[in-house]
C-alpha positions in Angstrom: -14.1 12.6 -1.9 -10.6 11.7 -0.9 -7.8 12.0 -3.5 -4.9 9.5 -3.4 -1.8 9.5 -5.6 0.7 6.6 -5.3 4.4 6.7 -6.2 7.5 4.6 -5.7 6.8 1.5 -7.8 9.3 0.0 -10.1 11.5 -3.0 -10.9 13.5 -4.7 -8.3 15.3 -8.0 -7.9 14.1 -10.7 -5.4 15.4 -9.9 -1.9 15.4 -6.2 -2.6 13.3 -3.4 -1.1 10.9 -0.7 -2.3 9.0 2.1 -0.6 5.6 3.1 -1.9 4.1 6.5 -0.9 0.6 7.7 -1.2 -0.2 11.4 -1.0 -3.7 11.9 0.4 -6.0 15.0 0.4 -8.0 16.3 3.2 -8.2 15.2 6.9 -8.0 11.5 6.0 -6.4 10.0 9.0 -8.9 11.4 11.5 -11.8 10.1 9.5 -10.8 6.9 7.6 -8.7 3.8 7.9 -6.0 3.6 5.2 -4.7 0.6 3.4 -2.6 -0.8 0.6 -4.1 -3.4 -1.7 -2.6 -5.2 -4.7 -3.8 -7.0 -7.8 -1.7 -9.4 -9.7 -2.5 -10.4 -13.3 -5.4 -12.7 -13.4 -6.1 -12.5 -9.7 -8.5 -10.6 -7.5 -7.5 -7.5 -5.6 -6.3 -8.4 -2.2 -5.5 -6.5 1.0 -1.8 -6.1 1.9 -1.8 -3.9 4.9 -4.3 -1.7 6.8 -4.0 1.0 9.4 -7.0 2.0 11.5 -7.6 5.6 12.7 -6.2 4.4 16.0 -2.9 3.4 14.4 -3.5 -0.3 14.8 -2.1 -2.2 11.8 -3.0 -5.5 10.2 -1.1 -7.4 7.5 -1.8 -10.2 5.1 -0.1 -13.4 6.2 2.0 -13.4 3.0 3.7 -10.1 3.8 3.7 -10.2 7.6 7.2 -9.4 8.8 8.4 -8.0 5.5 6.1 -5.1 4.8 5.4 -2.1 7.1 2.6 0.4 6.7 3.0 3.9 8.2 1.4 7.3 8.0 2.8 10.8 8.3 0.1 13.2 9.5 2.2 16.3 8.9 2.9 15.3 5.3 -0.4 13.7 4.6 1.2 10.5 3.3 0.7 6.8 3.7 3.7 4.6 3.0 4.4 0.9 2.5 8.0 -0.2 3.1 8.5 -3.5 1.4 11.6 -5.6 2.3 12.8 -9.0 1.1 10.6 -8.8 -1.9 9.6 -12.0 -3.8 8.5 -12.6 -7.4 5.0 -13.3 -6.1 4.8 -9.7 -4.8 4.6 -8.5 -8.4 1.4 -6.6 -8.8 -0.2 -3.2 -9.1 -0.4 -1.7 -5.7 -3.3 0.6 -4.7 -3.7 3.1 -1.9 -7.1 3.1 -0.3 -9.0 5.2 2.2 -12.2 4.1 3.8 -12.3 0.4 3.0 -13.5 -1.5 0.0 -16.2 1.0 -0.8 -14.0 4.0 -0.2 -11.6 5.9 -2.4 -8.7 4.5 -4.4 -5.5 5.7 -6.0 -4.6 5.0 -9.6 -2.1 2.3 -8.7 1.6 1.8 -9.1 3.3 -1.2 -10.7 5.8 -3.3 -8.6 7.7 -5.9 -10.5 10.0 -8.3 -8.7 12.4 -10.3 -10.8 13.8 -13.7 -9.8 
């Protein structure tokens, strides 16, 4: 089982930036795709950004051009750089390995004020 621990959430004004990090255990990157998901109050969890084992990335249309997913194999971390944040980005953000039926972190709150 993969262990994932997120950090870096917080409160930021619209237009600002945050960087989320996810510490992962084990040889995750050679075995699993990794991703960031988010869940806003009253809404379903949605995919934000994914990175396949090959390094290919994919983004939700709502964050394309503003968010960047990256991984650091030496540090066993997955990051999400979030720029030009909007109030609608407010949600709990989750790190994921192995897809919807894989492993999840505990989540980190991101709040964007208008």
